[in-house]
C-alpha positions as a Markdown table, in Angstrom:
| # | Residue | x | y | z |
|---|---|---|---|---|
| 1 | Unk | 87.2 | 133.8 | 99.2 |
| 2 | Unk | 89.1 | 132.1 | 96.3 |
| 3 | Unk | 89.3 | 129.4 | 98.1 |
| 4 | Unk | 86.9 | 126.3 | 97.2 |
| 5 | Unk | 88.2 | 122.7 | 97.9 |
| 6 | Unk | 91.2 | 123.5 | 100.2 |
| 7 | Unk | 89.2 | 125.2 | 102.9 |
| 8 | Unk | 85.5 | 123.6 | 103.1 |
| 9 | Unk | 83.6 | 121.4 | 105.9 |
| 10 | Unk | 81.0 | 118.9 | 105.9 |
| 11 | Unk | 79.5 | 117.3 | 108.4 |
| 12 | Unk | 78.5 | 113.6 | 107.0 |
| 13 | Unk | 81.2 | 112.0 | 104.5 |
| 14 | Unk | 81.3 | 109.1 | 102.3 |
| 15 | Unk | 82.9 | 106.1 | 104.1 |
| 16 | Unk | 86.2 | 104.5 | 102.6 |
| 17 | Unk | 85.8 | 101.2 | 103.2 |
| 18 | Unk | 88.7 | 98.3 | 103.3 |
| 19 | Unk | 88.2 | 94.7 | 104.2 |
| 20 | Unk | 91.2 | 94.3 | 105.8 |
| 21 | Unk | 92.3 | 97.0 | 108.5 |
| 22 | Unk | 96.1 | 97.5 | 109.2 |
| 23 | Unk | 98.0 | 98.6 | 112.1 |
| 24 | Unk | 99.5 | 102.2 | 111.8 |
| 25 | Unk | 101.9 | 101.1 | 114.6 |
| 26 | Unk | 102.6 | 97.4 | 115.6 |
| 27 | Unk | 105.3 | 95.2 | 117.3 |
| 28 | Unk | 105.8 | 91.3 | 116.7 |
| 29 | Unk | 108.0 | 90.3 | 119.6 |
| 30 | Unk | 109.5 | 87.1 | 120.5 |
| 31 | Unk | 111.7 | 85.4 | 123.3 |
| 32 | Unk | 112.8 | 82.8 | 121.0 |
| 33 | Unk | 110.1 | 80.3 | 121.8 |
| 34 | Unk | 106.8 | 82.8 | 121.7 |
| 35 | Unk | 105.8 | 85.1 | 119.5 |
| 36 | Unk | 103.2 | 88.1 | 120.7 |
| 37 | Unk | 102.0 | 91.0 | 118.6 |
| 38 | Unk | 100.8 | 94.5 | 120.2 |
| 39 | Unk | 99.6 | 97.7 | 118.5 |
| 40 | Unk | 99.2 | 101.1 | 120.0 |
| 41 | Unk | 98.2 | 104.7 | 118.4 |
| 42 | Unk | 101.7 | 106.1 | 120.0 |
| 43 | Unk | 104.6 | 104.4 | 118.9 |
| 44 | Unk | 106.8 | 105.5 | 122.0 |
| 45 | Unk | 104.1 | 104.0 | 124.5 |
| 46 | Unk | 104.2 | 101.1 | 122.2 |
| 47 | Unk | 108.1 | 100.6 | 122.5 |
| 48 | Unk | 107.5 | 101.1 | 126.0 |
| 49 | Unk | 104.9 | 98.3 | 126.5 |
| 50 | Unk | 107.3 | 95.6 | 124.9 |
| 51 | Unk | 110.7 | 97.0 | 126.8 |
| 52 | Unk | 109.2 | 97.8 | 130.3 |
| 53 | Unk | 105.6 | 96.1 | 131.2 |
| 54 | Unk | 106.7 | 92.4 | 132.5 |
| 55 | Unk | 103.0 | 91.8 | 132.8 |
| 56 | Unk | 102.3 | 91.8 | 129.2 |
| 57 | Unk | 105.8 | 90.9 | 127.7 |
| 58 | Unk | 108.0 | 88.1 | 128.4 |
| 59 | Unk | 109.2 | 88.3 | 131.8 |
| 60 | Unk | 112.6 | 87.0 | 130.7 |
| 61 | Unk | 113.1 | 89.7 | 128.3 |
| 62 | Unk | 112.6 | 89.5 | 124.3 |
| 63 | Unk | 115.1 | 88.1 | 121.8 |
| 64 | Unk | 114.1 | 90.5 | 119.0 |
| 65 | Unk | 111.1 | 92.7 | 118.2 |
| 66 | Unk | 110.1 | 94.4 | 114.9 |
| 67 | Unk | 108.3 | 97.6 | 114.4 |
| 68 | Unk | 106.1 | 98.3 | 111.6 |
| 69 | Unk | 106.2 | 102.0 | 111.5 |
| 70 | Unk | 103.3 | 104.3 | 109.4 |
| 71 | Unk | 102.6 | 101.2 | 108.1 |
| 72 | Unk | 105.9 | 100.3 | 106.7 |
| 73 | Unk | 106.8 | 96.4 | 108.3 |
| 74 | Unk | 110.0 | 96.1 | 110.1 |
| 75 | Unk | 111.2 | 99.8 | 109.8 |
| 76 | Unk | 112.7 | 99.6 | 113.4 |
| 77 | Unk | 114.4 | 96.4 | 114.7 |
| 78 | Unk | 115.2 | 96.4 | 118.7 |
| 79 | Unk | 115.4 | 93.7 | 121.5 |
| 80 | Unk | 116.1 | 93.5 | 125.3 |
| 81 | Unk | 118.8 | 90.7 | 126.6 |
| 82 | Unk | 117.4 | 88.3 | 129.6 |
| 83 | Unk | 118.7 | 90.8 | 132.6 |
| 84 | Unk | 116.6 | 93.6 | 131.2 |
| 85 | Unk | 119.9 | 96.4 | 131.2 |
| 86 | Unk | 120.3 | 96.1 | 127.8 |
| 87 | Unk | 119.0 | 97.1 | 124.3 |
| 88 | Unk | 120.0 | 97.3 | 120.5 |
| 89 | Unk | 118.4 | 99.5 | 118.2 |
| 90 | Unk | 118.7 | 99.2 | 114.6 |
| 91 | Unk | 116.9 | 101.1 | 111.7 |
| 92 | Unk | 117.7 | 99.3 | 108.6 |
| 93 | Unk | 116.7 | 102.0 | 106.1 |
| 94 | Unk | 119.5 | 104.3 | 107.1 |
| 95 | Unk | 121.7 | 101.6 | 108.3 |
| 96 | Unk | 121.6 | 103.0 | 112.1 |
| 97 | Unk | 122.2 | 100.9 | 115.1 |
| 98 | Unk | 123.1 | 101.8 | 118.7 |
| 99 | Unk | 123.1 | 99.9 | 121.8 |
| 100 | Unk | 121.3 | 101.3 | 125.1 |
| 101 | Unk | 121.9 | 100.3 | 128.2 |
| 102 | Unk | 120.6 | 100.8 | 132.0 |
| 103 | Unk | 120.3 | 99.0 | 135.7 |
| 104 | Unk | 116.7 | 97.4 | 134.5 |
| 105 | Unk | 114.0 | 98.0 | 132.1 |
| 106 | Unk | 112.3 | 101.1 | 132.7 |
| 107 | Unk | 116.0 | 102.7 | 132.7 |
| 108 | Unk | 116.5 | 101.0 | 129.3 |
| 109 | Unk | 113.4 | 102.0 | 127.8 |
| 110 | Unk | 114.1 | 105.8 | 129.3 |
| 111 | Unk | 117.9 | 106.3 | 127.3 |
| 112 | Unk | 116.4 | 105.1 | 124.4 |
| 113 | Unk | 112.7 | 107.7 | 124.5 |
| 114 | Unk | 115.8 | 110.6 | 125.5 |
| 115 | Unk | 118.0 | 109.6 | 122.4 |
| 116 | Unk | 114.5 | 109.9 | 120.1 |
| 117 | Unk | 113.1 | 112.9 | 121.4 |
| 118 | Unk | 116.4 | 114.6 | 121.5 |
| 119 | Unk | 119.6 | 113.3 | 120.9 |
| 120 | Unk | 118.7 | 111.4 | 118.0 |
| 121 | Unk | 116.8 | 114.2 | 116.3 |
| 122 | Unk | 119.4 | 113.8 | 113.1 |
| 123 | Unk | 119.1 | 110.0 | 112.9 |
| 124 | Unk | 115.0 | 110.9 | 113.4 |
| 125 | Unk | 115.1 | 113.3 | 110.4 |
| 126 | Unk | 117.3 | 110.7 | 108.3 |
| 127 | Unk | 114.8 | 108.1 | 109.0 |
| 128 | Unk | 111.4 | 110.2 | 108.5 |
| 129 | Unk | 112.7 | 111.3 | 105.2 |
| 130 | Unk | 112.9 | 107.4 | 104.3 |
| 131 | Unk | 109.8 | 106.8 | 105.6 |
| 132 | Unk | 107.9 | 109.6 | 103.1 |
| 133 | Unk | 109.5 | 107.4 | 100.4 |
| 134 | Unk | 107.6 | 104.5 | 101.8 |
| 135 | Unk | 104.5 | 105.0 | 103.6 |
| 136 | Unk | 101.7 | 106.6 | 102.1 |
| 137 | Unk | 100.7 | 108.0 | 105.4 |
| 138 | Unk | 103.8 | 109.7 | 106.4 |
| 139 | Unk | 103.2 | 113.0 | 108.0 |
| 140 | Unk | 105.6 | 115.5 | 106.5 |
| 141 | Unk | 106.1 | 114.5 | 102.7 |
| 142 | Unk | 105.4 | 111.7 | 99.8 |
| 143 | Unk | 101.7 | 111.6 | 99.8 |
| 144 | Unk | 98.4 | 113.4 | 99.3 |
| 145 | Unk | 97.9 | 113.7 | 103.1 |
| 146 | Unk | 101.5 | 114.8 | 103.9 |
| 147 | Unk | 102.3 | 118.8 | 104.6 |
| 148 | Unk | 104.1 | 119.2 | 101.2 |
| 149 | Unk | 101.0 | 118.2 | 99.1 |
| 150 | Unk | 98.3 | 119.9 | 101.4 |
| 151 | Unk | 100.5 | 123.3 | 101.2 |
| 152 | Unk | 100.4 | 122.8 | 97.6 |
| 153 | Unk | 97.2 | 121.7 | 97.1 |
| 154 | Unk | 96.0 | 125.0 | 99.0 |
| 155 | Unk | 97.8 | 127.2 | 96.9 |
| 156 | Unk | 96.6 | 125.5 | 93.5 |
| 157 | Unk | 92.6 | 125.8 | 94.6 |
| 158 | Unk | 93.1 | 129.0 | 96.0 |
| 159 | Unk | 95.4 | 131.1 | 93.5 |
| 160 | Unk | 95.1 | 129.2 | 90.1 |
| 161 | Unk | 91.5 | 129.1 | 89.5 |
| 162 | Unk | 90.0 | 132.1 | 89.2 |
| 163 | Unk | 86.8 | 132.7 | 91.5 |
| 164 | Unk | 83.6 | 131.9 | 89.4 |
| 165 | Unk | 82.4 | 135.3 | 89.8 |
| 166 | Unk | 85.6 | 136.7 | 88.4 |
| 167 | Unk | 85.0 | 134.9 | 84.8 |
| 168 | Unk | 83.6 | 137.4 | 82.3 |
| 169 | Unk | 80.9 | 135.1 | 80.1 |
| 170 | Unk | 79.1 | 138.1 | 78.7 |
| 171 | Unk | 82.2 | 140.2 | 77.9 |
| 172 | Unk | 82.4 | 142.8 | 80.6 |
| 173 | Unk | 85.9 | 142.9 | 82.5 |
| 174 | Unk | 85.2 | 142.7 | 86.5 |
| 175 | Unk | 87.7 | 144.3 | 88.5 |
| 176 | Unk | 88.9 | 142.3 | 91.3 |
| 177 | Unk | 87.7 | 142.5 | 94.8 |
| 178 | Unk | 90.2 | 144.3 | 96.4 |
| 179 | Unk | 89.2 | 143.6 | 100.0 |
| 180 | Unk | 86.9 | 140.8 | 101.7 |
| 181 | Unk | 87.0 | 138.1 | 103.9 |
| 182 | Unk | 86.3 | 134.4 | 103.6 |
| 183 | Unk | 85.8 | 131.7 | 105.7 |
| 184 | Unk | 85.8 | 127.6 | 104.9 |
| 185 | Unk | 85.7 | 124.5 | 106.4 |
| 186 | Unk | 86.3 | 120.8 | 104.4 |
| 187 | Unk | 86.1 | 117.4 | 105.9 |
| 188 | Unk | 86.6 | 114.1 | 104.4 |
| 189 | Unk | 88.1 | 110.2 | 104.8 |
| 190 | Unk | 90.7 | 108.7 | 103.1 |
| 191 | Unk | 92.4 | 104.8 | 102.4 |
| 192 | Unk | 96.0 | 104.0 | 101.8 |
| 193 | Unk | 96.8 | 100.4 | 101.2 |
| 194 | Unk | 99.9 | 99.2 | 102.9 |
| 195 | Unk | 101.5 | 95.9 | 103.6 |
| 196 | Unk | 99.4 | 94.6 | 106.5 |
| 197 | Unk | 96.1 | 95.8 | 104.5 |
| 198 | Unk | 94.6 | 99.4 | 104.9 |
| 199 | Unk | 94.9 | 102.2 | 106.6 |
| 200 | Unk | 92.1 | 104.6 | 106.9 |
| 201 | Unk | 91.6 | 108.2 | 108.5 |
| 202 | Unk | 89.8 | 111.5 | 108.5 |
| 203 | Unk | 90.7 | 114.9 | 108.3 |
| 204 | Unk | 89.4 | 118.5 | 108.3 |
| 205 | Unk | 90.8 | 121.6 | 107.3 |
| 206 | Unk | 89.7 | 125.4 | 108.0 |
| 207 | Unk | 90.6 | 128.4 | 105.9 |
| 208 | Unk | 90.8 | 132.0 | 106.2 |
| 209 | Unk | 91.5 | 134.7 | 104.0 |
| 210 | Unk | 91.9 | 137.6 | 106.1 |
| 211 | Unk | 94.3 | 140.2 | 103.9 |
| 212 | Unk | 93.6 | 141.2 | 100.6 |
| 213 | Unk | 95.2 | 144.7 | 99.6 |
| 214 | Unk | 95.0 | 146.0 | 95.9 |
| 215 | Unk | 98.1 | 146.9 | 94.4 |
| 216 | Unk | 97.1 | 148.7 | 91.4 |
| 217 | Unk | 94.5 | 147.6 | 89.1 |
| 218 | Unk | 96.2 | 144.4 | 87.8 |
| 219 | Unk | 98.2 | 143.3 | 91.1 |
| 220 | Unk | 97.4 | 142.3 | 94.8 |
| 221 | Unk | 98.6 | 141.0 | 97.9 |
| 222 | Unk | 97.0 | 138.2 | 99.7 |
| 223 | Unk | 97.4 | 136.2 | 102.6 |
| 224 | Unk | 95.6 | 133.0 | 102.8 |
| 225 | Unk | 95.7 | 131.3 | 106.5 |
| 226 | Unk | 94.7 | 127.4 | 107.0 |
| 227 | Unk | 94.5 | 124.9 | 110.1 |
| 228 | Unk | 94.4 | 121.6 | 110.0 |
| 229 | Unk | 93.7 | 117.9 | 111.8 |
| 230 | Unk | 94.4 | 114.4 | 111.0 |
| 231 | Unk | 93.4 | 111.0 | 112.1 |
| 232 | Unk | 95.2 | 108.0 | 111.3 |
| 233 | Unk | 94.3 | 104.6 | 113.4 |
| 234 | Unk | 93.6 | 106.9 | 116.2 |
| 235 | Unk | 97.0 | 108.8 | 115.8 |
| 236 | Unk | 96.3 | 112.7 | 115.7 |
| 237 | Unk | 98.0 | 114.9 | 113.3 |
| 238 | Unk | 97.7 | 118.8 | 113.8 |
| 239 | Unk | 99.0 | 121.2 | 111.0 |
| 240 | Unk | 99.1 | 125.5 | 110.5 |
| 241 | Unk | 99.9 | 127.3 | 107.4 |
| 242 | Unk | 100.9 | 130.6 | 106.2 |
| 243 | Unk | 101.1 | 131.9 | 102.9 |
| 244 | Unk | 101.7 | 135.3 | 100.9 |
| 245 | Unk | 100.8 | 135.1 | 97.1 |
| 246 | Unk | 101.0 | 137.7 | 94.6 |
| 247 | Unk | 98.6 | 137.4 | 91.4 |
| 248 | Unk | 99.7 | 139.5 | 88.6 |
| 249 | Unk | 97.0 | 140.1 | 85.6 |
| 250 | Unk | 98.8 | 140.0 | 82.0 |
| 251 | Unk | 95.5 | 140.0 | 79.9 |
| 252 | Unk | 92.1 | 141.1 | 81.0 |
| 253 | Unk | 89.1 | 139.2 | 79.5 |
| 254 | Unk | 86.7 | 141.6 | 78.0 |
| 255 | Unk | 84.5 | 141.9 | 75.3 |
| 256 | Unk | 87.4 | 141.7 | 72.3 |
| 257 | Unk | 89.7 | 139.6 | 74.4 |
| 258 | Unk | 88.3 | 136.1 | 75.2 |
| 259 | Unk | 91.3 | 135.4 | 77.2 |
| 260 | Unk | 92.8 | 135.8 | 81.3 |
| 261 | Unk | 96.6 | 135.4 | 81.9 |
| 262 | Unk | 97.2 | 135.7 | 85.6 |
| 263 | Unk | 100.9 | 134.7 | 87.0 |
| 264 | Unk | 101.2 | 134.4 | 90.9 |
| 265 | Unk | 104.6 | 134.2 | 93.2 |
| 266 | Unk | 103.3 | 132.6 | 96.1 |
| 267 | Unk | 106.0 | 131.7 | 99.5 |
| 268 | Unk | 105.1 | 131.0 | 102.4 |
| 269 | Unk | 105.4 | 128.6 | 106.1 |
| 270 | Unk | 103.6 | 125.9 | 107.4 |
| 271 | Unk | 104.0 | 123.0 | 110.4 |
| 272 | Unk | 102.6 | 120.0 | 111.1 |
| 273 | Unk | 103.5 | 117.6 | 113.9 |
| 274 | Unk | 102.1 | 114.3 | 115.8 |
| 275 | Unk | 103.7 | 113.6 | 119.2 |
| 276 | Unk | 102.0 | 109.9 | 118.8 |
| 277 | Unk | 104.0 | 109.4 | 115.5 |
| 278 | Unk | 106.9 | 111.0 | 116.8 |
| 279 | Unk | 106.6 | 113.2 | 113.6 |
| 280 | Unk | 106.8 | 116.7 | 112.3 |
| 281 | Unk | 107.9 | 119.5 | 110.6 |
| 282 | Unk | 108.4 | 123.1 | 109.7 |
| 283 | Unk | 108.6 | 123.6 | 105.9 |
| 284 | Unk | 108.5 | 126.8 | 104.1 |
| 285 | Unk | 107.4 | 126.6 | 100.0 |
| 286 | Unk | 107.6 | 128.9 | 97.3 |
| 287 | Unk | 106.8 | 129.0 | 93.8 |
| 288 | Unk | 104.6 | 130.3 | 91.1 |
| 289 | Unk | 101.3 | 129.5 | 89.5 |
| 290 | Unk | 100.3 | 130.5 | 86.1 |
| 291 | Unk | 96.7 | 130.6 | 85.3 |
| 292 | Unk | 95.1 | 130.9 | 81.5 |
| 293 | Unk | 91.2 | 131.2 | 81.1 |
| 294 | Unk | 89.9 | 131.0 | 77.6 |
| 295 | Unk | 86.1 | 131.9 | 77.1 |
| 296 | Unk | 84.5 | 129.4 | 73.9 |
| 297 | Unk | 81.5 | 131.1 | 74.3 |
| 298 | Unk | 79.0 | 132.7 | 76.6 |
| 299 | Unk | 78.1 | 129.4 | 78.2 |
| 300 | Unk | 81.7 | 127.8 | 78.7 |
| 301 | Unk | 85.2 | 129.2 | 80.0 |
| 302 | Unk | 88.1 | 126.6 | 79.8 |
| 303 | Unk | 90.8 | 127.4 | 82.2 |
| 304 | Unk | 94.1 | 125.9 | 82.4 |
| 305 | Unk | 96.1 | 125.7 | 85.4 |
| 306 | Unk | 100.3 | 124.9 | 86.2 |
| 307 | Unk | 102.2 | 125.2 | 89.0 |
| 308 | Unk | 105.7 | 124.4 | 90.6 |
| 309 | Unk | 106.4 | 124.9 | 94.2 |
| 310 | Unk | 109.8 | 124.1 | 96.2 |
| 311 | Unk | 109.4 | 122.7 | 99.7 |
| 312 | Unk | 112.1 | 122.5 | 102.2 |
| 313 | Unk | 112.2 | 121.5 | 105.9 |
| 314 | Unk | 113.6 | 123.6 | 108.8 |
| 315 | Unk | 114.0 | 121.7 | 112.3 |
| 316 | Unk | 111.5 | 122.8 | 115.0 |
| 317 | Unk | 111.3 | 121.7 | 119.1 |
| 318 | Unk | 108.3 | 120.9 | 120.4 |
| 319 | Unk | 108.5 | 120.4 | 124.7 |
| 320 | Unk | 111.0 | 117.8 | 125.1 |
| 321 | Unk | 110.9 | 116.8 | 121.4 |
| 322 | Unk | 113.0 | 118.0 | 118.3 |
| 323 | Unk | 111.8 | 117.5 | 114.9 |
| 324 | Unk | 113.7 | 117.4 | 111.9 |
| 325 | Unk | 112.1 | 116.4 | 108.8 |
| 326 | Unk | 114.8 | 117.1 | 106.1 |
| 327 | Unk | 112.4 | 118.0 | 103.3 |
| 328 | Unk | 113.7 | 118.4 | 100.2 |
| 329 | Unk | 110.5 | 118.2 | 97.3 |
| 330 | Unk | 109.4 | 119.7 | 94.4 |
| 331 | Unk | 105.7 | 119.4 | 93.3 |
| 332 | Unk | 104.0 | 119.8 | 89.8 |
| 333 | Unk | 100.1 | 120.4 | 89.7 |
| 334 | Unk | 98.6 | 120.7 | 86.5 |
| 335 | Unk | 94.5 | 121.1 | 86.1 |
| 336 | Unk | 92.2 | 121.6 | 83.8 |
| 337 | Unk | 88.7 | 123.3 | 84.6 |
| 338 | Unk | 85.0 | 123.6 | 83.0 |
| 339 | Unk | 83.4 | 126.7 | 84.0 |
| 340 | Unk | 79.4 | 127.4 | 82.8 |
| 341 | Unk | 76.3 | 129.5 | 84.4 |
| 342 | Unk | 73.6 | 127.5 | 85.5 |
| 343 | Unk | 71.7 | 130.6 | 86.0 |
| 344 | Unk | 72.3 | 134.3 | 86.4 |
| 345 | Unk | 73.6 | 133.5 | 90.2 |
| 346 | Unk | 74.5 | 130.1 | 90.2 |
| 347 | Unk | 77.9 | 128.9 | 88.4 |
| 348 | Unk | 79.0 | 125.3 | 88.1 |
| 349 | Unk | 82.5 | 123.9 | 87.2 |
| 350 | Unk | 84.2 | 120.4 | 86.9 |
| 351 | Unk | 87.9 | 119.8 | 87.0 |
| 352 | Unk | 90.7 | 117.9 | 86.9 |
| 353 | Unk | 94.1 | 117.8 | 88.6 |
| 354 | Unk | 97.4 | 115.9 | 87.8 |
| 355 | Unk | 99.9 | 116.1 | 91.0 |
| 356 | Unk | 103.1 | 114.7 | 90.9 |
| 357 | Unk | 105.9 | 114.8 | 93.5 |
| 358 | Unk | 109.4 | 115.2 | 91.1 |
| 359 | Unk | 111.6 | 113.7 | 94.3 |
| 360 | Unk | 111.1 | 110.6 | 95.8 |
| 361 | Unk | 107.5 | 109.7 | 97.1 |
| 362 | Unk | 105.5 | 107.0 | 98.5 |
| 363 | Unk | 102.6 | 108.1 | 96.3 |
| 364 | Unk | 104.4 | 109.3 | 93.3 |
| 365 | Unk | 101.4 | 110.8 | 91.4 |
| 366 | Unk | 97.7 | 111.1 | 92.3 |
| 367 | Unk | 94.6 | 112.7 | 90.3 |
| 368 | Unk | 91.9 | 114.6 | 91.6 |
| 369 | Unk | 88.6 | 115.0 | 90.2 |
| 370 | Unk | 86.2 | 117.1 | 91.4 |
| 371 | Unk | 82.9 | 119.7 | 91.0 |
| 372 | Unk | 81.7 | 122.9 | 92.5 |
| 373 | Unk | 78.0 | 125.2 | 92.7 |
| 374 | Unk | 78.8 | 128.8 | 93.5 |
| 375 | Unk | 76.0 | 131.0 | 94.4 |
| 376 | Unk | 76.2 | 134.8 | 94.1 |
| 377 | Unk | 73.5 | 135.5 | 96.7 |
| 378 | Unk | 74.3 | 139.1 | 96.9 |
| 379 | Unk | 76.7 | 141.4 | 94.6 |
| 380 | Unk | 79.2 | 141.2 | 97.7 |
| 381 | Unk | 78.5 | 137.7 | 99.3 |
| 382 | Unk | 79.4 | 134.3 | 97.6 |
| 383 | Unk | 78.4 | 130.7 | 98.6 |
| 384 | Unk | 80.4 | 127.4 | 97.0 |
| 385 | Unk | 79.9 | 123.7 | 97.5 |
| 386 | Unk | 82.3 | 121.4 | 96.1 |
| 387 | Unk | 83.5 | 117.9 | 96.2 |
| 388 | Unk | 86.4 | 115.9 | 95.7 |
| 389 | Unk | 87.9 | 112.7 | 94.5 |
| 390 | Unk | 91.8 | 111.6 | 94.5 |
| 391 | Unk | 93.2 | 108.6 | 93.4 |
| 392 | Unk | 96.8 | 107.5 | 93.4 |
| 393 | Unk | 98.9 | 104.4 | 93.6 |
| 394 | Unk | 97.6 | 102.9 | 96.7 |
| 395 | Unk | 95.3 | 106.1 | 98.2 |
| 396 | Unk | 92.0 | 107.0 | 97.3 |
| 397 | Unk | 90.2 | 110.2 | 99.2 |
| 398 | Unk | 86.7 | 111.8 | 99.6 |
| 399 | Unk | 85.9 | 115.1 | 100.5 |
| 400 | Unk | 83.1 | 117.6 | 100.5 |
| 401 | Unk | 82.5 | 121.1 | 102.0 |
| 402 | Unk | 81.6 | 124.9 | 101.9 |
| 403 | Unk | 82.8 | 128.3 | 101.8 |
| 404 | Unk | 81.6 | 131.5 | 102.2 |
| 405 | Unk | 82.8 | 135.1 | 101.1 |
| 406 | Unk | 82.4 | 138.4 | 101.6 |
| 407 | Unk | 83.8 | 141.5 | 98.9 |
| 408 | Unk | 83.6 | 144.9 | 99.2 |
């Protein structure tokens, strides 16, 4: 399998620490005299507590309540009249206001919940799009752990970097493996600074290369699959993705030609959702990867990789919930890689990757520094160990992992 970092696993990981931890979802409520603060990993449960539960909140109703959403303070505001029969919900970032009524507190919350789950999907879509511009932990877009960035990174690492065993240090021109299977795991931790402190979490990814079809000596068709799990402050996010890629070898490195040049059109679809965060998206992507390898000498190959992908959101329904992220993003990735043989069977490489969101994003740009070691155990089996460090504006992450590939 060609993936090194995007499909790796590790059991133990370097921790990302912070002096001050923030809450992902937090409500500050007042009745005009007393102020109370509540937090919860589920945003709807948090709103329910502040509106409906008289044992924890003001018995005569709140005057105002401000909700911190994905670390963004005062993202949503709402109130409750003394009789508990009316609440006005306001989302300042998109200019939305609506009043919900009911016979009692429970009925008011039920009307608000039904709106957020179903009828208000268009409002929620505009809100989530705005949060992707402000929150460094938004689920759908705008940061290194968002759905768009995960899809772009998976493409780059699997299709941009030529597999170490397919590089020619001695001048021989290896044929691409038009068959094989690979599995890998990746795990890591991250931290993102927000107004109230730092949000941290963990992630794990599974990658499979299950389809590899040769279309001549210079073209093949691949179909990599991925699954991911992410937690932020005990809030769970799940994701899956399926891509198709068509690597086309234009120049092939051999004894007389020190160059590889490969163009790879890509397309695919991914889904990511969090019921706790009331967030989710189905996103299709398409783009092009340009890969150039140059053999400096028999001990060093330099690789340049450039990638541009577009990511567009689609509406999705899950149970009672309707998600529509309105994602519209372009992501450019550019990388430099140095590869050298350590022994006859062991190959090492170092790389630097620059990633930029070309449309609005909370983390507009971030960098990746990484290294890997690949062991060619047999002619048909390869094992790779790799580590990454990502850093950007108010964001950092560590990951390490392992991948195995069988070729025939």
